[in-house]
PDB file of N, CA, C and O in Angstrom:
ATOM      1  N   UNK A   1       0.993  -0.936   0.060  1.00  0.00           N
ATOM      2  CA  UNK A   1      -0.094   0.077   0.286  1.00  0.00           C
ATOM      3  C   UNK A   1       0.837   1.062  -0.100  1.00  0.00           C
ATOM      4  O   UNK A   1       2.059   0.917  -0.062  1.00  0.00           O
ATOM      5  N   UNK A   2       0.104   2.276  -0.550  1.00  0.00           N
ATOM      6  CA  UNK A   2       1.150   3.670  -1.039  1.00  0.00           C
ATOM      7  C   UNK A   2       0.249   4.486  -0.410  1.00  0.00           C
ATOM      8  O   UNK A   2      -0.857   3.953  -0.502  1.00  0.00           O
ATOM      9  N   UNK A   3       0.193   5.422   0.128  1.00  0.00           N
ATOM     10  CA  UNK A   3      -0.576   6.791   0.677  1.00  0.00           C
ATOM     11  C   UNK A   3      -0.108   8.015  -0.880  1.00  0.00           C
ATOM     12  O   UNK A   3       0.864   8.155  -1.622  1.00  0.00           O
ATOM     13  N   UNK A   4      -1.397   8.626  -0.721  1.00  0.00           N
ATOM     14  CA  UNK A   4      -1.563   9.408  -2.169  1.00  0.00           C
ATOM     15  C   UNK A   4      -2.207  10.692  -1.075  1.00  0.00           C
ATOM     16  O   UNK A   4      -2.117  10.676   0.153  1.00  0.00           O
ATOM     17  N   UNK A   5      -2.692  11.487  -1.702  1.00  0.00           N
ATOM     18  CA  UNK A   5      -3.719  12.641  -1.174  1.00  0.00           C
ATOM     19  C   UNK A   5      -4.789  13.214  -2.860  1.00  0.00           C
ATOM     20  O   UNK A   5      -4.463  13.534  -4.003  1.00  0.00           O
ATOM     21  N   UNK A   6      -6.061  13.082  -2.142  1.00  0.00           N
ATOM     22  CA  UNK A   6      -7.113  13.161  -3.366  1.00  0.00           C
ATOM     23  C   UNK A   6      -7.893  14.224  -2.864  1.00  0.00           C
ATOM     24  O   UNK A   6      -8.543  14.211  -1.818  1.00  0.00           O
ATOM     25  N   UNK A   7      -7.780  15.216  -3.741  1.00  0.00           N
ATOM     26  CA  UNK A   7      -8.452  16.595  -3.979  1.00  0.00           C
ATOM     27  C   UNK A   7      -7.947  16.820  -1.724  1.00  0.00           C
ATOM     28  O   UNK A   7      -8.753  17.051  -0.823  1.00  0.00           O
ATOM     29  N   UNK A   8      -6.608  16.648  -1.615  1.00  0.00           N
ATOM     30  CA  UNK A   8      -6.623  16.805  -0.067  1.00  0.00           C
ATOM     31  C   UNK A   8      -6.394  16.292   1.116  1.00  0.00           C
ATOM     32  O   UNK A   8      -5.749  16.904   1.966  1.00  0.00           O
ATOM     33  N   UNK A   9      -6.946  14.991   1.325  1.00  0.00           N
ATOM     34  CA  UNK A   9      -7.311  13.670   2.006  1.00  0.00           C
ATOM     35  C   UNK A   9      -6.212  12.611   1.526  1.00  0.00           C
ATOM     36  O   UNK A   9      -5.879  12.148   0.435  1.00  0.00           O
ATOM     37  N   UNK A  10      -5.888  12.479   2.590  1.00  0.00           N
ATOM     38  CA  UNK A  10      -4.817  11.226   2.241  1.00  0.00           C
ATOM     39  C   UNK A  10      -5.719  10.138   2.415  1.00  0.00           C
ATOM     40  O   UNK A  10      -6.684  10.050   3.173  1.00  0.00           O
ATOM     41  N   UNK A  11      -5.036   8.942   1.209  1.00  0.00           N
ATOM     42  CA  UNK A  11      -5.514   8.247   1.176  1.00  0.00           C
ATOM     43  C   UNK A  11      -4.847   6.824   0.761  1.00  0.00           C
ATOM     44  O   UNK A  11      -3.903   6.850  -0.028  1.00  0.00           O
ATOM     45  N   UNK A  12      -5.287   5.648   1.245  1.00  0.00           N
ATOM     46  CA  UNK A  12      -4.478   4.773   0.647  1.00  0.00           C
ATOM     47  C   UNK A  12      -4.903   3.396  -0.159  1.00  0.00           C
ATOM     48  O   UNK A  12      -5.884   2.671   0.004  1.00  0.00           O
ATOM     49  N   UNK A  13      -3.703   3.293  -1.174  1.00  0.00           N
ATOM     50  CA  UNK A  13      -4.002   3.120  -2.752  1.00  0.00           C
ATOM     51  C   UNK A  13      -3.548   1.678  -2.600  1.00  0.00           C
ATOM     52  O   UNK A  13      -3.272   1.341  -1.449  1.00  0.00           O
ATOM     53  N   UNK A  14      -3.413   0.698  -3.632  1.00  0.00           N
ATOM     54  CA  UNK A  14      -2.501  -0.568  -3.949  1.00  0.00           C
ATOM     55  C   UNK A  14      -1.513  -0.006  -4.392  1.00  0.00           C
ATOM     56  O   UNK A  14      -1.660   1.169  -4.727  1.00  0.00           O
ATOM     57  N   UNK A  15      -0.397  -0.533  -4.523  1.00  0.00           N
ATOM     58  CA  UNK A  15       1.574   0.539  -4.717  1.00  0.00           C
ATOM     59  C   UNK A  15       1.670   0.177  -6.537  1.00  0.00           C
ATOM     60  O   UNK A  15       2.451   0.648  -7.363  1.00  0.00           O
ATOM     61  N   UNK A  16       0.463  -0.912  -6.737  1.00  0.00           N
ATOM     62  CA  UNK A  16       0.309  -0.791  -8.205  1.00  0.00           C
ATOM     63  C   UNK A  16      -0.472  -0.031  -9.245  1.00  0.00           C
ATOM     64  O   UNK A  16      -0.486  -0.476 -10.393  1.00  0.00           O
ATOM     65  N   UNK A  17      -1.324   1.414  -8.859  1.00  0.00           N
ATOM     66  CA  UNK A  17      -2.477   1.948  -8.816  1.00  0.00           C
ATOM     67  C   UNK A  17      -2.486   2.789  -9.776  1.00  0.00           C
ATOM     68  O   UNK A  17      -1.689   3.724  -9.839  1.00  0.00           O
ATOM     69  N   UNK A  18      -3.688   2.477 -10.919  1.00  0.00           N
ATOM     70  CA  UNK A  18      -3.100   3.481 -12.204  1.00  0.00           C
ATOM     71  C   UNK A  18      -4.202   4.407 -11.690  1.00  0.00           C
ATOM     72  O   UNK A  18      -4.965   4.111 -10.771  1.00  0.00           O
ATOM     73  N   UNK A  19      -4.212   5.671 -12.438  1.00  0.00           N
ATOM     74  CA  UNK A  19      -5.424   6.412 -12.414  1.00  0.00           C
ATOM     75  C   UNK A  19      -7.020   6.133 -13.026  1.00  0.00           C
ATOM     76  O   UNK A  19      -7.961   6.924 -13.078  1.00  0.00           O
ATOM     77  N   UNK A  20      -6.948   4.785 -13.439  1.00  0.00           N
ATOM     78  CA  UNK A  20      -8.184   3.811 -14.068  1.00  0.00           C
ATOM     79  C   UNK A  20      -8.637   3.365 -12.589  1.00  0.00           C
ATOM     80  O   UNK A  20      -9.763   3.741 -12.264  1.00  0.00           O
ATOM     81  N   UNK A  21      -7.943   2.650 -11.695  1.00  0.00           N
ATOM     82  CA  UNK A  21      -7.918   1.847 -10.742  1.00  0.00           C
ATOM     83  C   UNK A  21      -8.700   3.167  -9.198  1.00  0.00           C
ATOM     84  O   UNK A  21      -9.698   2.988  -8.500  1.00  0.00           O
ATOM     85  N   UNK A  22      -7.740   4.320  -9.200  1.00  0.00           N
ATOM     86  CA  UNK A  22      -8.207   5.002  -8.598  1.00  0.00           C
ATOM     87  C   UNK A  22      -9.334   5.740  -9.061  1.00  0.00           C
ATOM     88  O   UNK A  22      -9.708   6.641  -8.311  1.00  0.00           O
ATOM     89  N   UNK A  23      -9.878   5.592  -9.977  1.00  0.00           N
ATOM     90  CA  UNK A  23     -11.637   6.296  -9.564  1.00  0.00           C
ATOM     91  C   UNK A  23     -12.270   4.799  -9.589  1.00  0.00           C
ATOM     92  O   UNK A  23     -13.010   4.564  -8.634  1.00  0.00           O
ATOM     93  N   UNK A  24     -12.106   3.800 -10.486  1.00  0.00           N
ATOM     94  CA  UNK A  24     -12.890   3.131 -10.341  1.00  0.00           C
ATOM     95  C   UNK A  24     -13.276   2.926  -8.205  1.00  0.00           C
ATOM     96  O   UNK A  24     -14.344   2.975  -7.595  1.00  0.00           O
ATOM     97  N   UNK A  25     -11.560   2.663  -7.613  1.00  0.00           N
ATOM     98  CA  UNK A  25     -12.426   3.018  -6.188  1.00  0.00           C
ATOM     99  C   UNK A  25     -13.269   3.546  -5.604  1.00  0.00           C
ATOM    100  O   UNK A  25     -13.978   3.184  -4.665  1.00  0.00           O
ATOM    101  N   UNK A  26     -13.174   4.813  -6.407  1.00  0.00           N
ATOM    102  CA  UNK A  26     -13.837   5.980  -5.627  1.00  0.00           C
ATOM    103  C   UNK A  26     -15.491   6.037  -6.365  1.00  0.00           C
ATOM    104  O   UNK A  26     -16.423   6.807  -6.130  1.00  0.00           O
ATOM    105  N   UNK A  27     -15.407   5.155  -7.105  1.00  0.00           N
ATOM    106  CA  UNK A  27     -16.679   4.114  -7.394  1.00  0.00           C
ATOM    107  C   UNK A  27     -17.269   5.721  -8.374  1.00  0.00           C
ATOM    108  O   UNK A  27     -18.442   6.091  -8.405  1.00  0.00           O
ATOM    109  N   UNK A  28     -16.394   6.252  -8.899  1.00  0.00           N
ATOM    110  CA  UNK A  28     -16.589   7.439 -10.241  1.00  0.00           C
ATOM    111  C   UNK A  28     -17.135   7.507 -11.118  1.00  0.00           C
ATOM    112  O   UNK A  28     -17.870   6.635 -10.654  1.00  0.00           O
ATOM    113  N   UNK A  29     -17.519   7.686 -11.961  1.00  0.00           N
ATOM    114  CA  UNK A  29     -18.131   7.489 -13.913  1.00  0.00           C
ATOM    115  C   UNK A  29     -16.690   7.928 -14.275  1.00  0.00           C
ATOM    116  O   UNK A  29     -16.676   8.666 -13.290  1.00  0.00           O
ATOM    117  N   UNK A  30     -15.657   8.096 -14.733  1.00  0.00           N
ATOM    118  CA  UNK A  30     -14.470   8.701 -15.184  1.00  0.00           C
ATOM    119  C   UNK A  30     -15.635   9.353 -17.088  1.00  0.00           C
ATOM    120  O   UNK A  30     -14.913   9.675 -18.032  1.00  0.00           O
ATOM    121  N   UNK A  31     -16.179   9.381 -17.168  1.00  0.00           N
ATOM    122  CA  UNK A  31     -16.963  10.075 -18.533  1.00  0.00           C
ATOM    123  C   UNK A  31     -17.378  11.521 -18.159  1.00  0.00           C
ATOM    124  O   UNK A  31     -17.601  12.361 -19.030  1.00  0.00           O
ATOM    125  N   UNK A  32     -17.485  11.808 -16.700  1.00  0.00           N
ATOM    126  CA  UNK A  32     -18.104  13.095 -15.830  1.00  0.00           C
ATOM    127  C   UNK A  32     -16.900  13.403 -15.396  1.00  0.00           C
ATOM    128  O   UNK A  32     -17.107  13.598 -14.198  1.00  0.00           O
ATOM    129  N   UNK A  33     -15.346  13.641 -15.655  1.00  0.00           N
ATOM    130  CA  UNK A  33     -14.518  14.542 -14.705  1.00  0.00           C
ATOM    131  C   UNK A  33     -13.237  14.204 -15.165  1.00  0.00           C
ATOM    132  O   UNK A  33     -12.970  13.399 -16.057  1.00  0.00           O
ATOM    133  N   UNK A  34     -12.056  15.235 -14.136  1.00  0.00           N
ATOM    134  CA  UNK A  34     -11.152  15.688 -14.929  1.00  0.00           C
ATOM    135  C   UNK A  34     -10.028  15.220 -13.542  1.00  0.00           C
ATOM    136  O   UNK A  34      -9.990  15.339 -12.317  1.00  0.00           O
ATOM    137  N   UNK A  35      -9.339  14.729 -14.475  1.00  0.00           N
ATOM    138  CA  UNK A  35      -7.946  14.487 -13.212  1.00  0.00           C
ATOM    139  C   UNK A  35      -6.595  15.022 -13.567  1.00  0.00           C
ATOM    140  O   UNK A  35      -5.980  15.088 -14.631  1.00  0.00           O
ATOM    141  N   UNK A  36      -6.278  15.451 -12.105  1.00  0.00           N
ATOM    142  CA  UNK A  36      -4.583  16.447 -12.754  1.00  0.00           C
ATOM    143  C   UNK A  36      -4.297  15.651 -11.645  1.00  0.00           C
ATOM    144  O   UNK A  36      -4.910  15.221 -10.668  1.00  0.00           O
ATOM    145  N   UNK A  37      -2.365  15.549 -12.439  1.00  0.00           N
ATOM    146  CA  UNK A  37      -1.681  14.321 -10.826  1.00  0.00           C
ATOM    147  C   UNK A  37      -0.369  14.841 -10.615  1.00  0.00           C
ATOM    148  O   UNK A  37       0.450  14.220 -11.293  1.00  0.00           O
ATOM    149  N   UNK A  38       0.070  15.639 -10.010  1.00  0.00           N
ATOM    150  CA  UNK A  38       1.218  16.650  -9.453  1.00  0.00           C
ATOM    151  C   UNK A  38       0.767  17.597 -10.287  1.00  0.00           C
ATOM    152  O   UNK A  38       1.426  17.673 -11.324  1.00  0.00           O
ATOM    153  N   UNK A  39      -0.453  18.614 -10.157  1.00  0.00           N
ATOM    154  CA  UNK A  39      -0.541  20.041 -11.493  1.00  0.00           C
ATOM    155  C   UNK A  39      -0.663  19.861 -13.311  1.00  0.00           C
ATOM    156  O   UNK A  39      -0.848  20.583 -14.291  1.00  0.00           O
ATOM    157  N   UNK A  40      -0.423  18.389 -12.990  1.00  0.00           N
ATOM    158  CA  UNK A  40      -0.846  17.826 -14.630  1.00  0.00           C
ATOM    159  C   UNK A  40      -1.792  17.209 -15.180  1.00  0.00           C
ATOM    160  O   UNK A  40      -1.980  15.997 -15.073  1.00  0.00           O
ATOM    161  N   UNK A  41      -2.646  18.184 -15.983  1.00  0.00           N
ATOM    162  CA  UNK A  41      -3.742  16.996 -16.228  1.00  0.00           C
ATOM    163  C   UNK A  41      -3.674  15.611 -17.259  1.00  0.00           C
ATOM    164  O   UNK A  41      -3.171  15.426 -18.367  1.00  0.00           O
ATOM    165  N   UNK A  42      -4.311  14.896 -16.473  1.00  0.00           N
ATOM    166  CA  UNK A  42      -3.833  13.473 -17.130  1.00  0.00           C
ATOM    167  C   UNK A  42      -5.299  13.333 -18.312  1.00  0.00           C
ATOM    168  O   UNK A  42      -6.453  13.248 -17.891  1.00  0.00           O
ATOM    169  N   UNK A  43      -4.966  13.333 -19.694  1.00  0.00           N
ATOM    170  CA  UNK A  43      -6.107  12.724 -20.591  1.00  0.00           C
ATOM    171  C   UNK A  43      -6.703  10.845 -19.853  1.00  0.00           C
ATOM    172  O   UNK A  43      -6.158   9.907 -19.270  1.00  0.00           O
ATOM    173  N   UNK A  44      -8.331  11.249 -20.458  1.00  0.00           N
ATOM    174  CA  UNK A  44      -8.782   9.907 -19.998  1.00  0.00           C
ATOM    175  C   UNK A  44      -8.286   8.750 -21.066  1.00  0.00           C
ATOM    176  O   UNK A  44      -8.697   7.598 -20.925  1.00  0.00           O
ATOM    177  N   UNK A  45      -7.486   9.061 -22.021  1.00  0.00           N
ATOM    178  CA  UNK A  45      -7.283   8.098 -22.800  1.00  0.00           C
ATOM    179  C   UNK A  45      -5.694   7.552 -21.526  1.00  0.00           C
ATOM    180  O   UNK A  45      -5.358   6.368 -21.552  1.00  0.00           O
ATOM    181  N   UNK A  46      -5.139   8.271 -20.831  1.00  0.00           N
ATOM    182  CA  UNK A  46      -4.062   7.831 -20.667  1.00  0.00           C
ATOM    183  C   UNK A  46      -4.286   7.330 -18.976  1.00  0.00           C
ATOM    184  O   UNK A  46      -3.286   7.057 -18.312  1.00  0.00           O
ATOM    185  N   UNK A  47      -5.581   7.245 -18.407  1.00  0.00           N
ATOM    186  CA  UNK A  47      -5.885   6.949 -17.041  1.00  0.00           C
ATOM    187  C   UNK A  47      -5.602   5.792 -16.777  1.00  0.00           C
ATOM    188  O   UNK A  47      -5.403   5.434 -15.616  1.00  0.00           O
ATOM    189  N   UNK A  48      -5.517   4.853 -17.967  1.00  0.00           N
ATOM    190  CA  UNK A  48      -5.121   3.009 -17.593  1.00  0.00           C
ATOM    191  C   UNK A  48      -3.869   2.951 -17.102  1.00  0.00           C
ATOM    192  O   UNK A  48      -3.413   2.402 -16.098  1.00  0.00           O
ATOM    193  N   UNK A  49      -3.170   3.875 -18.323  1.00  0.00           N
ATOM    194  CA  UNK A  49      -1.623   3.673 -17.732  1.00  0.00           C
ATOM    195  C   UNK A  49      -0.519   5.014 -17.233  1.00  0.00           C
ATOM    196  O   UNK A  49       0.639   5.355 -17.474  1.00  0.00           O
ATOM    197  N   UNK A  50      -1.342   5.359 -16.640  1.00  0.00           N
ATOM    198  CA  UNK A  50      -0.462   6.303 -15.689  1.00  0.00           C
ATOM    199  C   UNK A  50      -0.631   6.012 -14.370  1.00  0.00           C
ATOM    200  O   UNK A  50      -1.704   6.302 -13.842  1.00  0.00           O
ATOM    201  N   UNK A  51       0.134   5.552 -13.818  1.00  0.00           N
ATOM    202  CA  UNK A  51       0.852   5.251 -12.544  1.00  0.00           C
ATOM    203  C   UNK A  51       0.345   6.186 -11.443  1.00  0.00           C
ATOM    204  O   UNK A  51      -0.010   7.302 -11.821  1.00  0.00           O
ATOM    205  N   UNK A  52       0.252   5.882 -10.052  1.00  0.00           N
ATOM    206  CA  UNK A  52       0.529   6.471  -9.232  1.00  0.00           C
ATOM    207  C   UNK A  52       1.516   6.165  -8.170  1.00  0.00           C
ATOM    208  O   UNK A  52       1.733   4.986  -7.886  1.00  0.00           O
ATOM    209  N   UNK A  53       2.105   7.085  -7.585  1.00  0.00           N
ATOM    210  CA  UNK A  53       3.203   6.665  -6.437  1.00  0.00           C
ATOM    211  C   UNK A  53       3.233   7.190  -5.308  1.00  0.00           C
ATOM    212  O   UNK A  53       2.768   8.322  -5.171  1.00  0.00           O
ATOM    213  N   UNK A  54       3.698   6.607  -4.398  1.00  0.00           N
ATOM    214  CA  UNK A  54       3.202   7.463  -2.809  1.00  0.00           C
ATOM    215  C   UNK A  54       3.555   8.725  -3.179  1.00  0.00           C
ATOM    216  O   UNK A  54       4.153   9.084  -4.194  1.00  0.00           O
ATOM    217  N   UNK A  55       3.104   9.410  -2.207  1.00  0.00           N
ATOM    218  CA  UNK A  55       3.056  11.587  -1.625  1.00  0.00           C
ATOM    219  C   UNK A  55       2.472  11.684  -3.278  1.00  0.00           C
ATOM    220  O   UNK A  55       2.686  12.821  -3.699  1.00  0.00           O
ATOM    221  N   UNK A  56       1.891  10.925  -4.171  1.00  0.00           N
ATOM    222  CA  UNK A  56       1.482  11.695  -5.291  1.00  0.00           C
ATOM    223  C   UNK A  56       0.164  12.769  -4.899  1.00  0.00           C
ATOM    224  O   UNK A  56      -0.484  12.612  -3.864  1.00  0.00           O
ATOM    225  N   UNK A  57      -0.113  13.832  -5.846  1.00  0.00           N
ATOM    226  CA  UNK A  57      -1.271  14.786  -5.392  1.00  0.00           C
ATOM    227  C   UNK A  57      -2.208  14.857  -6.254  1.00  0.00           C
ATOM    228  O   UNK A  57      -1.996  15.540  -7.256  1.00  0.00           O
ATOM    229  N   UNK A  58      -3.513  14.165  -6.097  1.00  0.00           N
ATOM    230  CA  UNK A  58      -4.288  14.060  -7.284  1.00  0.00           C
ATOM    231  C   UNK A  58      -5.235  15.407  -7.056  1.00  0.00           C
ATOM    232  O   UNK A  58      -5.240  15.959  -5.956  1.00  0.00           O
ATOM    233  N   UNK A  59      -5.891  15.813  -7.961  1.00  0.00           N
ATOM    234  CA  UNK A  59      -7.094  16.200  -7.401  1.00  0.00           C
ATOM    235  C   UNK A  59      -7.880  15.807  -9.109  1.00  0.00           C
ATOM    236  O   UNK A  59      -7.341  15.891 -10.213  1.00  0.00           O
ATOM    237  N   UNK A  60      -9.273  15.383  -8.772  1.00  0.00           N
ATOM    238  CA  UNK A  60     -10.227  15.055  -9.460  1.00  0.00           C
ATOM    239  C   UNK A  60     -11.648  15.818  -9.450  1.00  0.00           C
ATOM    240  O   UNK A  60     -12.440  15.696  -8.515  1.00  0.00           O
ATOM    241  N   UNK A  61     -11.970  16.872 -10.945  1.00  0.00           N
ATOM    242  CA  UNK A  61     -12.814  17.728 -10.916  1.00  0.00           C
ATOM    243  C   UNK A  61     -13.790  16.750 -11.446  1.00  0.00           C
ATOM    244  O   UNK A  61     -13.411  15.879 -12.229  1.00  0.00           O
ATOM    245  N   UNK A  62     -15.557  16.878 -10.906  1.00  0.00           N
ATOM    246  CA  UNK A  62     -16.090  16.160 -11.129  1.00  0.00           C
ATOM    247  C   UNK A  62     -17.633  16.819 -12.206  1.00  0.00           C
ATOM    248  O   UNK A  62     -17.979  17.719 -11.441  1.00  0.00           O
ATOM    249  N   UNK A  63     -18.279  16.868 -12.959  1.00  0.00           N
ATOM    250  CA  UNK A  63     -18.567  18.090 -14.217  1.00  0.00           C
ATOM    251  C   UNK A  63     -20.164  17.302 -13.856  1.00  0.00           C
ATOM    252  O   UNK A  63     -20.596  16.149 -13.863  1.00  0.00           O
ATOM    253  N   UNK A  64     -20.749  18.791 -13.526  1.00  0.00           N
ATOM    254  CA  UNK A  64     -21.785  18.330 -13.107  1.00  0.00           C
ATOM    255  C   UNK A  64     -23.120  19.102 -14.239  1.00  0.00           C
ATOM    256  O   UNK A  64     -22.576  20.078 -14.756  1.00  0.00           O
ATOM    257  N   UNK A  65     -24.123  19.023 -14.590  1.00  0.00           N
ATOM    258  CA  UNK A  65     -24.693  19.361 -15.425  1.00  0.00           C
ATOM    259  C   UNK A  65     -26.018  19.869 -15.474  1.00  0.00           C
ATOM    260  O   UNK A  65     -26.150  19.946 -14.253  1.00  0.00           O
ATOM    261  N   UNK A  66     -27.130  20.287 -15.927  1.00  0.00           N
ATOM    262  CA  UNK A  66     -28.051  21.342 -15.426  1.00  0.00           C
ATOM    263  C   UNK A  66     -28.160  22.802 -15.380  1.00  0.00           C
ATOM    264  O   UNK A  66     -27.226  23.572 -15.607  1.00  0.00           O
ATOM    265  N   UNK A  67     -29.585  23.201 -15.016  1.00  0.00           N
ATOM    266  CA  UNK A  67     -29.801  24.416 -14.974  1.00  0.00           C
ATOM    267  C   UNK A  67     -30.955  24.875 -14.442  1.00  0.00           C
ATOM    268  O   UNK A  67     -31.176  26.085 -14.397  1.00  0.00           O
TER     269      UNK A  67
END
């Protein structure tokens, strides 16, 4: 297990996790969110191959529609 920060909160995840794994663990729909890893936007096409490391800073923004 490694420790990362997601939206400012500490989280323990498996050492070999990807952004895609994190999104699944958090039960989020990747279609409606944007991910930033250490202040760099991670394109959706790269979620499955972008590995997370100890002390990474992840920001996840969900998109909300309506009016």
